[in-house]
C-alpha positions in Angstrom: 42.5 74.7 162.8 43.0 72.4 159.8 39.6 70.7 160.3 37.8 74.1 160.5 39.6 75.3 157.4 38.5 72.2 155.4 34.9 72.6 156.6 35.0 76.2 155.6 36.3 75.3 152.2 33.7 72.6 151.6 31.0 75.0 152.7 32.1 77.7 150.2 32.6 75.1 147.4 29.1 73.7 147.9 27.1 76.8 148.7 25.1 78.1 145.8 26.0 81.6 147.0 29.7 81.1 146.3 30.4 78.0 144.3 31.6 78.5 140.8 30.1 81.9 140.1 32.9 82.9 137.7 30.5 83.0 134.7 30.0 80.9 131.6 32.8 80.1 129.1 32.7 79.2 125.4 35.2 76.5 124.4 38.0 79.0 123.7 37.4 80.4 127.2 37.5 76.9 128.8 40.8 76.1 127.0 42.3 79.4 128.0 41.4 78.6 131.7 42.8 75.1 131.6 46.0 76.2 129.9 46.5 79.0 132.4 45.9 76.6 135.3 48.6 74.2 133.9 51.0 77.1 133.3 50.5 78.2 136.9 51.4 74.7 138.1 54.7 74.9 136.3 55.3 78.3 137.8 54.5 77.1 141.3 56.7 74.0 140.9 59.6 76.1 139.5 59.3 78.5 142.4 59.8 75.7 144.9 56.3 75.7 146.3 56.2 73.1 149.1 52.7 71.9 148.2 49.6 73.0 146.3 46.1 71.9 145.3 44.5 73.5 142.3 40.7 73.3 142.2 39.0 73.8 138.8 35.4 75.1 138.6 34.8 74.6 142.3 35.3 78.0 143.8 35.1 80.6 141.0 37.1 79.5 137.9 40.2 78.3 139.7 41.3 78.2 143.3 44.8 77.5 144.5 45.4 76.1 148.0 48.8 76.1 149.6 48.4 72.5 150.7 46.5 69.4 149.5 45.9 68.2 153.1 46.2 71.1 155.6 45.6 74.3 153.7 46.1 77.7 155.4 45.7 80.0 152.4 43.6 80.1 149.3 43.9 82.3 146.2 40.7 82.5 144.2 40.9 83.3 140.5 38.4 84.5 137.9 40.2 83.6 134.7 38.7 85.6 131.8 39.7 85.8 128.1 39.1 89.0 126.1 39.3 89.1 122.3 39.3 92.8 121.9 40.3 95.9 123.9 40.9 96.2 127.7 38.5 95.7 130.5 36.6 98.8 131.4 35.6 100.0 134.9 31.9 99.3 134.1 32.6 95.7 132.9 34.6 95.0 136.0 32.4 96.5 138.7 29.1 97.4 137.1 29.6 100.9 138.6 29.6 104.3 137.0 32.8 106.2 136.4 33.2 109.0 139.0 32.5 111.6 136.4 29.5 109.9 134.9 25.9 109.7 135.8 25.5 107.7 139.0 24.2 104.1 138.9 22.8 102.2 141.8 25.8 101.1 143.9 24.4 97.7 144.7 24.9 96.5 141.1 28.5 95.8 142.1 27.4 92.6 143.8 26.5 91.0 140.4 29.8 92.2 138.8 33.0 90.1 138.4 34.7 92.1 141.1 31.7 92.0 143.4 31.4 88.2 143.0 35.1 87.7 143.6 35.1 89.9 146.7 32.1 88.1 148.1 33.7 84.7 147.7 37.0 85.9 149.2 35.2 87.4 152.1 33.4 84.1 152.9 36.7 82.7 154.2 37.6 83.6 157.8 39.8 80.6 158.8 41.8 80.4 155.6 43.8 83.4 154.6 42.2 84.4 151.3 42.8 86.6 148.3 41.1 87.1 144.9 42.5 87.8 141.5 40.7 88.9 138.3 43.1 87.5 135.7 42.9 88.0 132.0 45.0 88.3 128.8 43.7 91.9 128.6 44.6 94.7 131.0 42.2 96.5 133.2 41.8 100.2 132.1 41.4 101.7 135.5 43.3 104.7 137.0 45.6 104.2 140.0 46.3 106.6 142.8 49.9 106.9 141.5 48.6 108.4 138.3 49.4 105.3 136.3 46.9 102.8 134.8 46.2 99.3 136.1 46.5 98.0 132.5 50.2 98.8 132.6 50.8 96.4 135.5 51.0 92.6 135.6 49.5 92.6 139.1 48.0 95.5 141.1 45.8 95.4 144.3 42.5 97.3 144.2 43.7 99.3 147.3 45.9 101.1 144.8 43.0 102.5 142.8 42.6 106.2 142.3 40.7 107.8 145.2 37.5 108.3 143.2 37.3 104.7 141.9 38.3 103.3 145.3 35.6 105.3 147.1 32.7 104.4 144.8 33.8 100.7 144.9 34.0 100.7 148.7 30.6 102.2 148.9 29.1 99.7 146.5 30.7 96.7 148.4 29.4 98.0 151.8 25.9 98.4 150.4 26.1 94.9 148.9 27.2 93.5 152.3 30.3 92.1 150.6 32.6 94.0 153.0 33.1 93.5 156.8 31.8 95.9 159.4 35.1 97.9 159.2 34.7 98.2 155.4 36.0 96.1 152.5 39.7 95.3 152.4 40.6 96.0 148.8 44.2 94.9 149.3 43.0 91.3 149.1 41.7 91.7 145.5 44.0 92.1 142.5 43.8 92.9 138.8 46.3 90.5 137.0 47.3 90.2 133.4 48.8 87.1 131.8 50.9 86.8 128.6 49.1 83.6 127.7 47.6 84.1 124.2 43.9 83.4 123.8 44.1 81.9 120.3 47.3 79.8 120.7 47.6 78.9 124.4 49.0 75.4 123.6 52.4 76.3 122.1 52.9 79.0 124.8 52.4 76.5 127.6 54.6 73.9 125.8 57.3 76.6 125.8 56.9 77.1 129.5 57.1 73.4 130.1 60.2 73.1 127.9 62.0 75.8 129.9 60.9 74.1 133.1 62.2 70.7 132.0 65.4 72.2 130.6 66.3 73.2 134.1 64.8 70.3 136.1 65.3 67.3 133.7 67.3 68.5 130.6 67.3 65.0 129.0 63.5 65.2 128.8 63.0 68.8 127.7 62.2 67.5 124.2 59.1 65.8 125.6 57.5 69.0 126.8 54.6 68.7 124.3 53.7 65.2 125.3 53.8 66.2 129.0 51.5 69.2 128.4 49.1 67.1 126.4 49.1 64.4 129.1 48.4 66.9 131.9 45.7 68.7 129.9 44.0 65.3 129.5 44.0 64.8 133.2 42.8 68.4 133.9 40.0 68.4 131.4 37.4 66.3 133.4 38.0 68.2 136.6 34.9 70.3 137.5 32.6 68.6 135.0 30.5 67.0 137.7 28.2 69.5 139.3 26.6 67.7 142.2 27.5 68.9 145.7 30.5 67.4 147.4 30.0 66.0 150.9 33.6 66.5 152.1 37.0 67.8 151.2 38.1 64.4 149.8 35.3 64.6 147.2 36.2 68.2 146.4 39.8 67.1 145.7 38.7 64.0 143.7 36.2 65.9 141.4 37.9 69.3 141.1 41.5 69.0 142.3 45.0 68.5 140.9 47.9 68.4 143.5 51.6 69.0 143.4 52.0 65.2 144.2 50.1 64.3 141.1 52.1 66.9 139.0 55.3 65.4 140.4 54.1 61.9 139.6 53.5 62.9 136.0 57.1 64.3 135.8 58.4 61.0 137.3 56.6 59.0 134.6 58.1 61.3 131.9 61.6 60.6 133.2 61.1 56.9 132.5 60.7 57.6 128.8 63.9 57.3 126.7 65.2 60.6 125.4 65.1 60.4 121.6 67.9 63.0 120.9 70.2 61.2 123.4 69.6 57.9 121.6 70.2 59.6 118.3 73.8 60.3 119.3 74.3 56.6 119.7 72.9 55.9 116.2 75.1 58.7 114.8 78.2 57.1 116.2 77.1 53.8 114.7 76.5 55.4 111.3 79.9 57.1 111.5 81.6 53.8 112.3 80.0 52.3 109.2 81.4 55.0 107.0 78.7 57.7 106.6 80.2 61.0 105.4 81.0 63.4 108.2 79.3 66.3 106.5 76.2 64.3 105.8 76.1 63.1 109.4 76.4 66.7 110.7 73.6 67.9 108.3 71.4 65.1 109.5 72.0 65.9 113.2 71.2 69.6 112.7 68.1 68.7 110.8 67.0 66.3 113.6 67.5 69.0 116.2 65.4 71.4 114.2 62.6 68.8 113.6 62.5 67.9 117.2 62.3 71.5 118.3 59.3 72.0 116.0 57.7 68.9 117.5 58.2 70.2 121.0 56.6 73.6 120.1 53.7 72.0 118.2 54.6 73.7 114.9 55.1 70.6 112.7 54.0 71.3 109.1 51.6 69.1 107.1 54.4 68.0 104.8 56.5 66.9 107.9 53.5 65.0 109.2 53.1 63.2 105.9 56.8 62.3 105.8 56.6 60.9 109.4 53.6 58.8 108.4 55.5 57.4 105.4 58.6 56.7 107.6 56.4 54.7 110.0 54.8 52.8 107.1 58.3 51.9 105.8 59.5 50.8 109.2 56.5 48.6 109.6 57.3 46.7 106.4 61.1 46.8 106.5 63.2 43.8 107.5 65.5 44.4 110.5 69.2 45.0 109.6 72.3 44.4 111.5 73.9 47.5 109.8 72.4 50.9 110.0 73.9 52.6 107.0 72.4 50.4 104.2 69.1 50.4 106.2 69.1 54.3 106.1 70.1 54.6 102.4 67.4 52.0 101.3 64.8 54.0 103.3 66.0 57.2 101.7 65.6 55.7 98.2 62.1 54.6 99.0 61.0 57.9 100.7 62.6 60.6 98.5 60.4 60.3 95.4 57.3 61.2 97.3 58.9 64.0 99.4 61.0 66.0 96.9 60.5 69.2 98.9 62.8 67.8 101.6 66.6 67.7 101.5 68.3 64.4 101.9 69.5 65.3 105.4 65.9 66.2 106.4 64.5 62.9 105.1 67.3 60.9 106.9 66.7 62.9 110.1 63.0 62.3 110.1 63.6 58.6 109.4 66.1 58.3 112.2 63.7 60.0 114.7 60.8 57.8 113.7 63.0 54.6 113.9 64.3 55.5 117.3 60.7 56.2 118.6 59.6 52.8 117.2 62.5 51.0 118.9 61.9 52.8 122.2 58.2 51.9 122.1 59.1 48.2 121.8 61.4 48.1 124.9 
């Protein structure tokens, strides 16, 4: 069974009839797709998925297998951004609205839904489903009287009778359905809340919430984790030559739960800056720093670190961090922290008058801790 499933998967992935027919993307579309794929990994891991293998640009835009070694099910995704308005029936299927002038039904084969259904139908050993996923809703009426755009996920079997009948007829005419007629319950319209223009901060937020539950000490490193994972995902699918076997498909296009877990494991080896800050605060307190000043510095540090996590650091903060690093590079090590901090403040304050003393001290503390951690 597993062997047949892998052969079937390789056949679909390497066939010009099915392989990556999700359509072209501009750079914004590519980034949207990658960020959504990474966000989906966090969702699967948080849901306790036993295993997964995510394939990029191999079968449609993204395909998710339930196992990296012995898959039994595959979910095929077309991941499409839309800058304005909702998706229309014509954009999705190429077909006419029931009340409009009829178009040739076989045009559905070249449409997003037609291509998606054709790929899903190519699997007989693997249990397959397809999802047209976008940041924009699909403006299509449902049998319930509601609209698909109001739902995060809805199967095409729930379409209003008129739309369902014309789509079924088109798929049959295009040979995309089986002899018993197409099974529309296997195809879904799905909407994601991932923003097109700023997907990065959104995914960092998802990662932060994930780490806050799984590894609270490292939640502050969500941004570095996301950036690292995106770097690993980016090359997947850039090679277009046919794969000869499943191992090649995995190597060129895939990212597994095991690799995702390994990245988390590497993260957990990195010292937590905020935890180390509490040690430094205790040392500063023992050397006589005023309690109120210490408290203000800690509050400022937490705020700064949160902005770093969410990727919302200002240009002024970046400049201050740069000057902190330059000062640390030239400064002589000191056995006592308090005079070291106050000397740094005197050097940094004239060029950063927009910052309060607590903010400058907090920035300096964080940069100093990061530098020390990097040397261990």
